ZAMARGU-4260 file (C-alpha; in steps of 0.2 Angstrom, whole numbers, plus 5000, padded with zeros to 4 digits):
<rodrens>
0) 5292/5180/5344 | 5305/5166/5347 | 5307/5160/5365 | 5324/5162/5373 | 5327/5143/5373
5) 5324/5144/5354 | 5336/5158/5351 | 5349/5150/5362 | 5347/5133/5352 | 5349/5143/5336
10) 5364/5152/5342 | 5372/5136/5347 | 5368/5128/5330 | 5376/5143/5321 | 5392/5142/5333
15) 5393/5123/5328 | 5393/5128/5310 | 5408/5140/5313 | 5399/5157/5314 | 5408/5169/5326
20) 5398/5179/5338 | 5396/5194/5326 | 5390/5183/5312 | 5377/5175/5324 | 5371/5192/5330
25) 5368/5197/5312 | 5359/5182/5308 | 5348/5182/5323 | 5346/5201/5323 | 5352/5203/5341
30) 5367/5212/5349 | 5383/5203/5352 | 5381/5205/5370 | 5364/5195/5369 | 5372/5182/5358
35) 5386/5179/5371 | 5374/5178/5385 | 5363/5165/5375 | 5379/5155/5371 | 5384/5155/5390
40) 5367/5153/5397 | 5367/5141/5412 | 5386/5142/5413 | 5388/5159/5420 | 5374/5166/5432
45) 5372/5182/5423 | 5356/5193/5420 | 5351/5194/5402 | 5356/5210/5393 | 5342/5221/5388
50) 5339/5219/5370 | 5326/5219/5357 | 5325/5206/5343 | 5321/5213/5326 | 5313/5202/5313
55) 5308/5209/5296 | 5305/5193/5287 | 5288/5198/5282 | 5296/5212/5272 | 5311/5203/5267
60) 5303/5189/5257 | 5296/5200/5244 | 5306/5212/5234 | 5291/5223/5231 | 5289/5226/5250
65) 5308/5230/5251 | 5306/5242/5237 | 5292/5251/5247 | 5302/5252/5263 | 5317/5259/5252
70) 5305/5272/5245 | 5302/5278/5263 | 5321/5277/5267 | 5324/5287/5251 | 5312/5301/5256
75) 5321/5302/5273 | 5338/5303/5264 | 5331/5317/5253 | 5324/5326/5268 | 5341/5325/5276
80) 5350/5331/5261 | 5339/5346/5260 | 5340/5350/5278 | 5359/5348/5280 | 5363/5354/5263
85) 5374/5340/5256 | 5373/5329/5241 | 5379/5311/5238 | 5386/5302/5224 | 5383/5284/5230
90) 5374/5273/5242 | 5384/5260/5252 | 5375/5244/5256 | 5382/5235/5271 | 5383/5216/5268
95) 5371/5207/5269 | 5354/5214/5275 | 5358/5232/5270 | 5361/5228/5252 | 5343/5225/5246
100) 5338/5242/5253 | 5353/5251/5247 | 5350/5244/5229 | 5332/5251/5228 | 5338/5267/5236
105) 5352/5269/5224 | 5339/5266/5210 | 5327/5278/5217 | 5340/5292/5217 | 5349/5287/5201
110) 5365/5285/5211 | 5379/5272/5211 | 5379/5257/5222 | 5394/5252/5233 | 5394/5236/5243
115) 5403/5235/5259 | 5408/5219/5267 | 5413/5220/5286 | 5425/5206/5291 | 5423/5199/5308
120) 5441/5193/5310 | 5451/5206/5301 | 5455/5224/5305 | 5446/5231/5290 | 5431/5227/5279
125) 5431/5227/5260 | 5422/5235/5246 | 5416/5223/5233 | 5425/5226/5216 | 5410/5222/5206
130) 5401/5238/5211 | 5406/5256/5212 | 5422/5262/5220 | 5422/5272/5236 | 5437/5284/5233
135) 5431/5302/5231 | 5413/5298/5234 | 5400/5307/5246 | 5390/5292/5252 | 5375/5287/5262
140) 5378/5271/5272 | 5362/5259/5272 | 5360/5244/5284 | 5345/5235/5292 | 5347/5236/5310
145) 5359/5247/5321 | 5362/5237/5338 | 5378/5243/5346 | 5384/5253/5331 | 5401/5244/5329
150) 5398/5238/5311 | 5393/5255/5305 | 5407/5263/5315 | 5419/5252/5306 | 5411/5255/5289
155) 5413/5274/5292 | 5431/5271/5297 | 5435/5260/5281 | 5425/5273/5270 | 5436/5287/5276
160) 5452/5277/5275 | 5447/5272/5257 | 5445/5291/5252 | 5426/5292/5254 | 5415/5304/5263
165) 5401/5297/5274 | 5387/5310/5275 | 5373/5300/5283 | 5368/5283/5290 | 5351/5276/5286
170) 5344/5261/5294 | 5328/5252/5295 | 5328/5250/5314 | 5339/5259/5327 | 5340/5250/5343
175) 5350/5264/5352 | 5347/5281/5358 | 5361/5287/5346 | 5357/5301/5333 | 5374/5299/5325
180) 5388/5286/5323 | 5406/5292/5324 | 5400/5310/5320 | 5390/5305/5305 | 5371/5308/5307
185) 5360/5293/5309 | 5342/5291/5304 | 5330/5276/5305 | 5312/5272/5301 | 5310/5265/5318
190) 5319/5267/5335 | 5317/5252/5346 | 5322/5255/5364 | 5320/5243/5379 | 5312/5252/5393
</rodrens>
């Protein structure tokens, strides 16, 4: 695990490269509150927010390992489809870390792949035109880590606004006690809560 000093140094480096707080949080697998605290450490006397850093590099460097994790995620999705009696047309991968999992899951299920790109500085994100379209599709949203839920909440809103129907959110790690996001059921392989 990286030290707090190392995380603060890395957060400052990313800020100097022009990353905003949300982009830094995504890159470091931390909540935006933790990133803000890291960037202002020593300036404001504030207690560090409770957070859990999630690193899955040992999985992420090999596509074979990602595919195996995606098989487990696929199994959970099928379980939810049976239990909740819904079907899906497409899998939505949230840029950037959700896309590898979504790609394998879509392949496992023989479904279309949709790529969603949240935008940190604009009101709405975008769906990549190089992949399937969202309109009229029942979808599962896939991402790596759910921290505050804001990215997924925005994805759900954008999917609905574009004419899609989100049925399930599937993540590798859920860092909250939430079982749904904006009324959409949430499943994760791992729930990581600070005590």
